[in-house]
C-alpha positions in Angstrom: 89.3 142.0 122.1 92.3 139.8 122.8 92.0 140.5 126.6 88.3 139.6 126.5 89.0 136.3 124.8 91.7 135.5 127.4 89.3 136.4 130.2 86.5 134.2 128.8 89.0 131.3 128.5 90.1 131.7 132.1 86.5 131.8 133.3 85.6 128.7 131.3 88.8 127.0 132.5 87.9 127.7 136.1 84.6 125.8 135.6 86.4 122.9 133.9 88.6 122.4 136.9 85.7 120.9 138.8 84.3 118.7 136.0 83.5 115.5 138.0 80.6 113.4 136.7 77.8 112.0 138.7 76.3 108.7 137.6 73.4 106.7 138.9 74.6 103.1 138.7 71.8 100.4 138.9 73.1 97.1 140.1 71.1 93.9 140.2 71.5 92.1 143.6 71.1 88.3 143.1 71.3 87.9 146.9 68.2 90.0 147.4 66.6 89.6 144.0 66.2 93.3 143.3 67.8 96.2 141.4 69.6 98.8 143.6 70.5 102.4 142.8 74.0 103.7 143.6 75.6 107.1 143.1 79.0 107.1 141.5 81.1 110.3 141.4 83.9 110.2 138.9 86.6 112.9 138.8 87.6 114.7 135.6 90.9 112.8 135.4 89.0 109.5 134.8 89.2 110.5 131.1 92.8 109.4 131.2 92.6 105.7 130.2 96.1 105.1 131.5 95.3 106.0 135.1 93.4 103.6 137.2 91.7 105.4 140.1 91.2 104.5 143.8 87.7 104.2 145.1 86.1 105.3 148.3 82.8 103.7 149.3 80.7 106.2 151.3 77.9 104.7 153.3 74.7 106.5 154.4 72.9 106.4 157.7 69.6 104.9 158.9 66.6 105.9 156.8 68.8 107.6 154.2 69.4 106.6 150.6 72.3 106.4 148.1 71.9 110.1 147.1 71.6 111.5 150.6 75.3 112.4 150.9 75.3 114.1 147.5 72.2 116.1 148.3 73.2 117.3 151.7 77.0 117.6 151.1 77.3 118.5 147.4 80.9 119.3 148.0 81.7 115.6 147.6 81.6 116.3 143.8 84.5 118.7 144.3 86.3 116.3 146.7 86.4 113.6 143.9 88.3 116.1 141.7 90.5 117.4 144.6 91.6 114.0 145.8 91.5 112.4 142.4 89.4 109.4 143.4 86.0 107.8 142.6 83.3 108.0 145.3 80.7 105.3 145.4 77.6 105.9 147.5 75.7 102.6 147.7 72.1 102.2 148.8 72.2 100.3 152.0 68.5 100.0 152.6 66.3 101.7 155.2 67.8 99.9 158.2 70.1 97.1 157.1 73.1 98.2 159.2 75.0 96.7 156.2 74.6 93.1 157.5 73.7 89.8 156.0 70.7 89.2 158.3 70.4 85.7 159.7 66.6 86.0 159.8 65.6 88.3 156.9 66.4 87.4 153.3 65.6 91.0 152.3 68.6 92.2 154.2 71.8 90.9 152.6 73.8 94.0 152.2 77.1 92.6 153.3 77.0 90.3 150.3 75.6 93.0 148.0 78.4 95.6 148.7 81.4 93.3 149.2 80.7 91.0 146.3 78.0 92.2 143.9 78.5 96.0 143.8 82.3 96.0 143.8 82.4 93.6 140.9 80.2 95.9 138.8 82.1 99.1 139.8 85.4 97.5 138.9 83.9 96.4 135.5 82.2 99.7 134.6 85.0 102.1 135.8 88.7 102.3 135.5 89.5 101.5 139.1 92.4 100.2 141.0 91.1 96.6 141.3 92.9 95.6 144.6 92.5 96.2 148.3 95.2 98.9 148.3 93.0 100.9 145.9 89.8 100.8 148.0 88.6 102.5 151.2 85.3 102.7 152.9 83.7 105.0 155.4 80.2 106.3 156.4 78.1 108.0 159.0 76.1 106.6 161.9 74.7 103.3 160.6 77.1 103.7 157.7 80.0 104.1 160.1 79.1 100.8 161.7 78.7 99.4 158.2 82.1 100.6 157.0 84.0 99.0 160.0 81.8 95.9 159.9 82.5 95.3 156.2 86.2 96.1 156.3 86.9 94.1 159.5 85.2 91.1 157.9 86.7 91.6 154.4 90.3 92.8 154.9 91.1 91.2 151.5 88.8 93.8 149.9 89.5 97.1 151.6 92.9 98.6 152.6 91.6 101.5 154.6 88.4 102.2 156.6 86.7 105.0 158.5 83.7 105.6 160.7 82.0 109.0 161.3 79.9 109.0 164.4 79.4 105.3 164.0 77.0 103.1 166.0 79.7 100.7 166.8 78.0 98.7 169.6 74.5 97.9 168.4 73.8 95.6 171.3 73.2 98.6 173.5 70.2 99.8 171.6 67.6 97.2 172.4 64.7 98.0 174.7 62.7 95.5 176.8 59.3 94.6 175.4 60.5 93.5 172.0 61.5 96.9 170.7 64.7 98.2 169.3 66.0 101.5 168.1 66.7 102.1 164.4 64.8 99.0 163.3 67.6 96.7 164.4 65.1 94.0 165.3 64.3 93.6 161.6 67.8 92.5 160.9 68.7 90.7 164.1 65.5 89.6 165.7 64.5 89.8 169.3 67.6 90.3 171.4 66.1 88.1 174.2 65.6 85.3 171.7 68.8 85.8 169.6 71.4 87.5 171.9 74.3 85.9 169.9 73.2 87.8 166.7 73.4 91.1 168.5 76.7 90.4 170.1 78.6 89.0 167.1 77.3 91.7 164.7 78.5 94.6 166.9 81.7 96.1 165.6 83.1 96.6 169.1 83.1 92.8 169.5 84.9 92.1 166.2 88.4 93.4 167.0 89.8 89.9 167.1 89.2 89.7 163.3 91.8 92.5 162.8 95.2 91.5 161.5 97.9 93.9 162.7 98.8 96.5 160.1 96.1 95.1 157.8 93.7 98.1 157.7 94.5 101.8 158.0 91.8 103.0 160.3 90.3 106.4 161.1 87.2 107.2 163.2 85.8 110.1 165.0 82.8 111.1 167.1 81.4 114.2 168.7 81.7 114.4 172.5 77.9 115.2 172.7 77.0 112.2 170.5 75.0 109.3 172.0 77.4 107.0 170.2 80.5 108.6 171.8 81.0 106.1 174.6 81.1 103.1 172.2 83.6 105.0 169.9 85.9 105.8 172.8 85.7 102.3 174.1 86.7 100.9 170.7 89.6 103.3 170.7 90.8 102.1 174.1 90.5 98.5 173.0 92.6 99.2 169.9 95.2 101.0 172.0 95.3 98.0 174.4 95.9 95.6 171.5 98.4 97.9 169.9 96.4 98.2 166.7 97.4 101.4 164.8 94.5 103.8 164.2 93.6 107.5 164.1 90.8 108.4 166.6 89.5 112.0 166.9 87.1 113.4 169.4 85.8 116.9 168.8 82.9 119.1 169.9 79.6 118.2 168.3 76.6 116.0 168.2 74.9 113.5 165.9 74.1 115.9 163.0 75.0 116.9 159.5 77.1 119.8 160.6 79.4 117.3 162.3 79.2 114.6 159.5 80.0 117.0 156.7 82.9 118.5 158.6 84.4 115.1 159.2 84.2 113.8 155.7 87.1 115.7 154.2 89.4 114.6 157.0 88.6 111.0 156.1 89.2 111.6 152.4 92.5 113.3 153.1 93.5 110.3 155.3 92.5 107.9 152.4 94.4 110.0 149.8 97.6 109.7 151.9 97.0 106.0 152.1 96.5 105.7 148.3 99.6 107.9 147.6 101.8 105.7 149.7 100.7 102.7 147.7 101.4 104.4 144.4 104.8 105.6 145.4 
């Protein structure tokens, strides 16, 4: 009987090891006058009121939603426990590219994430309320968004990543008033507003980087249509002696690649967070 009790305890304990909690956090955006849903994954250790936890903001891709990462890569719930951090998956809209659009008041996601969402997350959860306790990454449109937001707000994030990011959006405009991935909704006709396309492309924002300000990691599959822009950004960072981790590996623009890359980013961020704590 005693052995059975011990066995039951061990089984129950094994389930409790991965006891992270998944919340749907609704945040009102004053900048866009609407309520927005966000997924927040909180590790089991969040029950310790004496420990403030770092936060990783994980951005989705074009046409995806706040719950896409969680639905396709449910392991992120385990990652929150494993790396002892909070993961926030914002809703970045259908095709916002995480910008504050100069032409569309419905697309103001830079303001939403960097000001409105962070404020609520830091109020509702026991977070490390400083740049050294925050990191941001994402896939495709979200990879662009993570670098875009962190480059422009180095006072908010201490580390940033990009998975298969569309880092040069100026390349994806077609003649005839068309653009890929609905970019025209945020930036207008490239022939009419070329400056919007140029200044909102991450690859043209390197001058914003302060040396040693952001810990950077990004990667892209060699068969990905975004690979050339990623490699070009890597070369520019090397030329300007800006420290970063760049990884190229076999793969294309798909979830097999994205899901494999994510844990490398979280491990990179955990190392960053641990250095701050030590």
